N, C-alpha and C positions, 0 to 999 in steps of 0.2 A: 459114571455120570459126568457130563461136561459142566463146568462152572457157568453160571449165568454172568457173573462179573469176574474178570480175570485181569489183575494188575501185575505187571512184571517189571521190577527194578525201576519204579516210578520215582523221579526226582523233580522237584519244582524249586526254582531259584528266583528271588527278587533282588535285582541289583547285586548280583554275584553272591548273595547269601542264600544258602539252601534252607528252605523251610520244610520240605519233604525230602527224605533221604533214602532212596533205594528201597521203597516199599514193595513187597510181594504180598499179594492178597487174592483170595478166591472166596466167592459166595455162591451157594447153590440154590436151586429152585425151592421156594417155600421156606427158606431159612430166614431167621431174624438175627442179624449180627450187630452188636453194639461196639462203638469205638469210644473209649473214655480216655481222658488225659487232662492235665492242667491247662489253664488258659495259655494260648500261644503255642500249643503243642503241634498244631497243624491239622486239627480235625476238620474244621470248616474248609480249609484249602483242599484237603484230600477229597471231600465230597463234591466240591465245586469242579475239581478235575474230572471226577467220574460223571458229573452231570454235563460236561462239555462247556462249562461256563468260563473256565480258564484252562490253558493248555499246559501239559507237563513239559518241563525242559528236556527231560530224558525219560526213556522207558516206554512201555506199551500198555494200552488199556483196551480190552475188548468186552463188549456187552452183547450177549446173544450173537457172538461170533462176528460182530461189526466193530470196526474201529470207532472209538468214542467220538472222533472228529466227524464221523458220518452222521451229522445231526438229523438229516431227513429220515434216515432209517430208524432212528432211536427216539425221535421227538414224541411219537405217539405212545411209546412203551415205557419211558423213563420219566419220572416226575420228581423234581427236587422241591422240598418244602423247607422254608427257612424264614425267620422274621425279617431277613434282609431282602427277600424277594418283593420287589415293589409291585403294588397294585395301583391301577390308574386312580389317583386321588379324587378326581372330579366325577368319576363314574359312580352310579348307584350299584348296590349289590346285585340287583337283577340284571344290570347291564353286563357286569363281569361274568355272570353265569351264562347269559345268552352268548357272549363272546366265546366262552369255553365250549359251549355246545356246537359252535361252528368250527372251532379249531381242532377238536379231537374227534376222530372218526368213530370211536367206540363210546361216545358220550351216552350215559344211561340216565334218561330223564326221571325214571322212577327212583333210582338211587338218589339223585340230586334232590328230589322233592322230600324224600324221607329224611335226608341229612339236614336240609334247611329247617324242617320242622323240629328235628331233634336238638339242633343247636340254637333254635330261636333266632335265626338270622333275619335282620330287618331288611327286607328286600328293597324298600324304597329309600333307604338311607345312603347318603354319599360316603364313599370309602374313607375320606379324610376325617370323617366324624366318628368312625368306629374306634373302639378301644383296641389296645394291643391284643387282648385275648380274642375279641370278635374277629379281628383280621386273621389270626391264626386259624380260627374255626373255618373261615371262608377259604383259606388256602387248602385246608384238609378236604373240604367239600369239593373243591376243584379237582384235586388229585384222585379222590375216590370215585367221583362221578365220571372221570375220564377213563376209569378201569385200567390204570397203569399196571404193568407187569413188574416194575421195579420202583420202589419208593426209597428215596434218599432223604432222610429226616435229619435236618441240622438244627438241633435244639428246638424241635417242632412243638414242644409243649410249653415253651416260654410264654409267660403272661396268662396262663390258664389256671383256673382254680382247681383244687384237688378233684372235684367231681368231673370236670371237663377233661382233665388228664386221664382219669380212669376210662372215660368214654373213648378217647383217642386210642389208648393202648388196647382196649377191647376191640376196636375196629381194626387195628393193625394185626392183632392175633387172628381175627376172622379172615382177613384178606390172605394171610399166610396159610391158614388151615384149609380154607374153602376154595381159593383160586390159585394157590401156589405162588402167590406174590413173594418176591424176594425183597427183603427190607434191610437197609443199612442205616443205623441210627447213631448219630453223634450226640452225646448227652453228658451232662454233669450229674444227672440224677441216678444214683446207683439203685434206688428202689425201682426205677423203670427198667433197668437192666435185669434185675432179679425177677421182675414180673414177666417181662416180655421176651427177652433175648435167649437164643440158643447158645450163642458163643459171644465172647467179648475179647477185644484186643485193647491193650494199653499202648497209647501213643505218647511218646515223650521226646521232645526236641526233634520232631519230624521222623522218628523211627518207631516202628512197632516192636516193643521189647518183649511182649508175650501175647499169646492167644490161648484162651482156655474155654472149655465147656462150662457154661453157667451152672448146669446141674451138678457137675463135678465139684465146682467151687462151693455151691450151697451145701453139699453133703460131706465134703472131704477137706475143708480148710480148717486148720486147728491153730490155736495159740498154745504153744508148748513152753513150759518153764523147766529148766534143767540146770545142772552144774557139773563141771568136770574137775578131776583132780588138779591140784595146784601146778603140777609139773606138765600138764597137757597144753603145750604151747602150739598155737596155730590150729587147734582142733576144729574150729568152725570153718576153716578153709576146706575141710574135707566133707562138709555138708553138700547136698545137692545144690546146683547153681541157683535154683529159683527159691531157695529158703533164705528168708531175711532174718538176721540175728541182731539183737540189741542187748548190750551188757548192762546189768544192774548189780554193781558190786561183783560178787563172785558167782552170781546167777546169770543165766542167759535166757532171754525171751526170744522165741522163734515163731514166725508165721510160716506155716508149712501146709502145702496142698498135697495130701497123700492119705494112705490108709494108716490108722493107728498102729496096726501090727508092724507095718514097715517102718514107721517112725520109731517105735520102740526098739526094733531090731537094729536100726542104724545107730541110734544113740547108745544102746548097750555096747555095740561093737566099738564105739569110740570112748568107752569107759565112763559114761555118765553116772553120777552118784545117785541122782534121783530123776524121775520123769513125771511131769504133771501135764496131761493133755486135756484141753478144753475146746469145745466148738467155738468158732469165732464168726465174724461177719464178713460179708463181701467188702464192706467199707474198710475194715482193718487190712484185708488182703491188698486192696487197692493202695492204701496209704503206705503199706510196706513196699510195694513195687516202686512208688515214687521216691520213697526215702532211699531205697537201694540205688536209684539212679541219681541221687544227690539233689532231688527236688525238695525244697523246704516247704512243707505244707502243714506246719504245726501251729500251735496255739500262739496268739499274739498277746503279750502282756503289756498293758499301758502303764506308764509311770503314774504315781499318785500326783494329782493336781495340788498345788499349794492352796492352803485354806486362806480365804480372803476374809 
């Protein structure tokens, strides 16, 4: 199967500083792929490159076998959704929707009507008077009414209440399952990744450091506590590359994606004195990836204020 999105050795620099560094990426029809990472990692920049809103400094990107710079061929099929996408502030909601119906060849009026009612969009209200959440709803309505084949969601649930977030994720899942829409979502919300995504990539300092199946992570990520004999120098260097180790005295805490039987066999082979394996969360796995890359994402402790 040919990929819908194919990025090869993509680099983006601003003023000689690379913010995207040699990314290789593929997404296939009907898949939902999440990109997660700390602030400033390059998630939004990468999606903007895919959307044709900014140009890569090096590398090649093809969507449906078209170069991403070929805007005319892709404009009807690729839709980028972000809080940063400006809507005409003096237009009314119904004006924006009418403009969308003229711009997009596959505009579905029935879909638009259903979504407007579901999101309670105020058709006669001026855009600049809408809340952040209502503007995001409007952007979603535009994308889904246009029947796009690729959705690039850049923090697309920002400003939405939990109920609206659930509605958006449900719509994304429907589009993927029913129409084969390919979805790439950049998000900070690991609960969204867990609910909607098939695969997830971790982006740190402009590089994708790992890509994993979300189902595999949900079912096979473990927090492991173990200890090795006192003379076992450098034993953790023999662990698989994607295993993160933290020392607590003479014990070692490991975040490990794998089968318990394989984990036990590996640790026994390294002379572990005991092994305690417990299921853990996607969040713990993500934090371990960041820590391994030297990203400090820990707890902040404030100093005590003087008593007045």
